[in-house]
C-alpha positions as CSV (number, residue, x, y, z in Angstrom):
1,M,-27.1,1.1,8.5
2,K,-24.5,2.4,6.2
3,V,-20.8,2.2,7.3
4,V,-18.9,5.4,6.8
5,T,-15.4,4.6,5.3
6,V,-14.5,8.1,4.2
7,L,-14.6,11.3,6.3
8,T,-14.1,14.6,4.5
9,L,-13.1,17.7,6.4
10,N,-13.3,21.2,4.9
11,L,-10.3,23.1,6.4
12,S,-10.9,26.4,4.5
13,S,-11.9,28.2,7.7
14,V,-8.5,27.5,9.2
15,G,-6.3,28.2,6.2
16,Q,-4.5,26.3,3.5
17,L,-3.1,22.9,4.3
18,T,0.4,23.2,2.9
19,D,2.3,20.3,1.4
20,E,4.7,20.2,4.4
21,A,1.8,20.4,6.9
22,F,0.0,17.5,5.1
23,Y,3.2,15.4,5.1
24,N,3.7,16.1,8.8
25,L,0.0,15.3,9.5
26,C,0.5,11.9,7.8
27,R,3.7,11.2,9.6
28,T,2.4,12.0,13.1
29,N,-0.7,9.9,12.5
30,P,0.6,6.7,10.9
31,D,-2.5,4.7,11.8
32,L,-4.7,6.9,9.6
33,K,-4.8,7.1,5.8
34,F,-5.2,10.7,4.5
35,E,-5.8,12.1,1.1
36,C,-6.4,15.7,0.1
37,T,-8.5,17.1,-2.8
38,E,-7.2,19.8,-5.1
39,D,-9.4,22.3,-3.3
40,G,-7.9,21.5,0.1
41,K,-10.5,19.2,1.7
42,L,-8.8,16.6,3.9
43,I,-10.1,13.0,3.4
44,I,-9.7,10.4,6.1
45,V,-10.1,6.9,4.8
46,S,-10.7,3.9,7.1
47,P,-8.9,0.6,6.7
48,T,-10.4,-2.1,4.4
49,G,-11.8,-5.4,5.5
50,G,-10.1,-8.7,5.1
51,E,-11.5,-9.8,1.7
52,T,-10.6,-6.5,0.1
53,G,-7.1,-6.7,1.7
54,I,-6.6,-10.1,0.2
55,R,-7.7,-8.9,-3.3
56,N,-5.5,-5.8,-3.1
57,R,-2.5,-7.9,-2.0
58,R,-3.0,-10.1,-5.0
59,I,-3.1,-7.0,-7.3
60,T,0.0,-5.4,-5.9
61,Q,1.9,-8.7,-5.8
62,R,1.1,-9.4,-9.4
63,L,2.0,-5.9,-10.5
64,G,5.2,-5.9,-8.4
65,N,6.3,-9.3,-9.7
66,W,5.9,-8.1,-13.3
67,T,7.7,-4.8,-12.5
68,D,10.7,-6.6,-10.9
69,E,11.1,-8.8,-14.0
70,D,10.4,-6.1,-16.6
71,N,12.5,-3.4,-15.0
72,S,11.0,-0.5,-17.1
73,G,9.4,1.2,-14.1
74,V,8.5,1.1,-10.4
75,S,5.3,0.0,-8.8
76,F,3.7,1.1,-5.5
77,D,1.1,-0.2,-3.1
78,S,-1.8,1.6,-1.5
79,S,0.3,3.2,1.2
80,T,1.9,5.6,-1.3
81,C,0.5,9.1,-1.7
82,F,1.2,11.1,-4.8
83,K,1.0,14.9,-5.1
84,L,-0.8,15.3,-8.4
85,P,-0.2,18.3,-10.7
86,S,-3.6,19.8,-9.5
87,G,-2.4,19.8,-5.9
88,A,-4.6,16.9,-4.9
89,K,-2.8,14.2,-2.8
90,R,-4.1,10.7,-3.7
91,S,-3.2,7.1,-2.8
92,P,-4.3,4.6,-5.5
93,D,-4.6,1.0,-4.5
94,A,-1.7,0.2,-6.9
95,A,0.3,2.4,-9.2
96,W,3.2,2.3,-11.6
97,I,5.6,4.9,-13.0
98,I,8.0,4.6,-15.9
99,L,11.6,4.4,-14.6
100,E,12.9,7.6,-16.3
101,R,10.1,9.7,-14.7
102,W,10.8,8.2,-11.3
103,E,14.6,8.7,-11.6
104,S,14.0,12.4,-12.7
105,L,12.8,13.1,-9.1
106,T,15.2,14.3,-6.5
107,P,15.9,12.0,-3.5
108,E,13.8,14.2,-1.3
109,Q,10.9,14.1,-3.7
110,R,11.1,10.3,-3.8
111,Q,11.3,10.1,0.0
112,K,8.2,12.2,0.6
113,F,5.0,12.2,-1.6
114,P,6.2,12.0,-5.2
115,P,5.1,15.2,-7.0
116,L,3.7,13.6,-10.2
117,A,0.8,11.6,-11.5
118,P,1.6,7.9,-12.0
119,D,1.5,6.5,-15.5
120,F,-0.9,3.7,-14.4
121,V,-3.3,3.4,-11.4
122,I,-5.6,0.8,-10.0
123,E,-8.5,1.4,-7.7
124,L,-10.2,-1.6,-6.1
125,R,-13.8,-1.2,-4.9
126,S,-14.6,-2.5,-1.4
127,P,-18.1,-3.2,-0.2
128,T,-18.3,0.1,1.6
129,D,-17.0,2.3,-1.3
130,E,-19.4,4.5,-3.2
131,L,-19.0,3.7,-6.9
132,D,-19.5,7.3,-7.9
133,S,-16.8,8.5,-5.6
134,L,-14.3,6.0,-7.1
135,Q,-15.3,7.0,-10.6
136,A,-14.7,10.7,-9.7
137,K,-11.3,9.8,-8.3
138,M,-10.5,7.9,-11.6
139,R,-11.5,11.0,-13.6
140,E,-9.3,13.1,-11.4
141,Y,-6.3,10.8,-12.1
142,M,-6.9,11.0,-15.8
143,S,-7.2,14.8,-15.7
144,N,-3.8,14.9,-14.0
145,G,-2.1,12.9,-16.7
146,V,-2.5,9.3,-15.7
147,R,-2.3,7.3,-19.0
148,L,-4.2,4.1,-18.0
149,G,-6.4,3.3,-15.0
150,W,-8.5,0.3,-13.9
151,L,-11.4,0.6,-11.5
152,I,-11.9,-3.0,-10.5
153,D,-15.3,-3.7,-9.0
154,P,-15.7,-7.2,-7.5
155,I,-19.2,-6.3,-6.3
156,L,-20.6,-5.8,-9.8
157,R,-17.9,-8.2,-11.3
158,R,-16.7,-5.6,-13.8
159,V,-13.8,-3.4,-14.6
160,E,-13.9,0.2,-15.9
161,V,-10.8,1.0,-18.1
162,Y,-9.8,4.6,-18.2
163,R,-7.4,5.8,-20.9
164,L,-6.1,9.3,-21.3
165,G,-8.2,11.2,-23.7
166,E,-10.7,8.4,-24.4
167,E,-14.2,7.3,-23.2
168,V,-14.3,4.8,-20.3
169,E,-14.6,1.2,-21.4
170,V,-16.7,-1.1,-19.2
171,L,-15.7,-4.8,-19.2
172,E,-18.1,-7.4,-17.7
173,S,-16.5,-10.2,-15.8
174,P,-13.1,-10.1,-17.7
175,S,-10.7,-12.9,-16.9
176,S,-7.6,-10.7,-17.3
177,L,-6.6,-7.1,-18.2
178,S,-3.8,-5.9,-20.5
179,G,-1.3,-3.2,-19.6
180,E,-1.6,-2.1,-23.3
181,D,1.1,0.3,-24.5
182,V,1.5,1.8,-21.0
183,L,2.8,-1.4,-19.4
184,P,3.7,-3.5,-22.5
185,G,3.6,-7.2,-21.7
186,F,1.8,-6.8,-18.3
187,V,-1.4,-8.9,-18.0
188,L,-3.3,-8.9,-14.7
189,D,-5.0,-12.3,-14.2
190,L,-8.2,-11.5,-12.3
191,D,-8.5,-15.0,-10.8
192,R,-9.6,-14.6,-7.2
193,I,-9.8,-10.8,-7.6
194,L,-13.2,-10.4,-9.4
């Protein structure tokens, strides 16, 4: 029996879900994680299991530690929802934005769902995630201006590297990943993640 971890609701029959309505829906239901597609479909994502939670904590910790030392940007965990230029509202498992772009937002924009695409995103596949859905999400990030993205798949022990304007690169069982020119000097050690 397949476990459903994502529920998608088509709200077109009741009207458009405005940014403010989506924000209020999230605030009044803090135990649920919502995303919204660019065409207005509401996505309800269930929590992850323990092993995925441990892996994701390692990823956000390593990115956060580097960010605090480097000071060229800000990093975010999986709780942060971004309003992408397409109108989609997405929460990557980890994200990073160059400091100048972050500081260009108003205090209210920073407080709510930041209205921009991160420069860098990570998605971590859990055992109940459909790979094709995560790949579509990565393509959506790239089409909205994300410069570098990693889809980390511990199940297949591989990483898909997405670069703006380039073909996807698939790495089999890499030991680490480089932030390249987007996060110069950042290297994610994949020990106990893959």
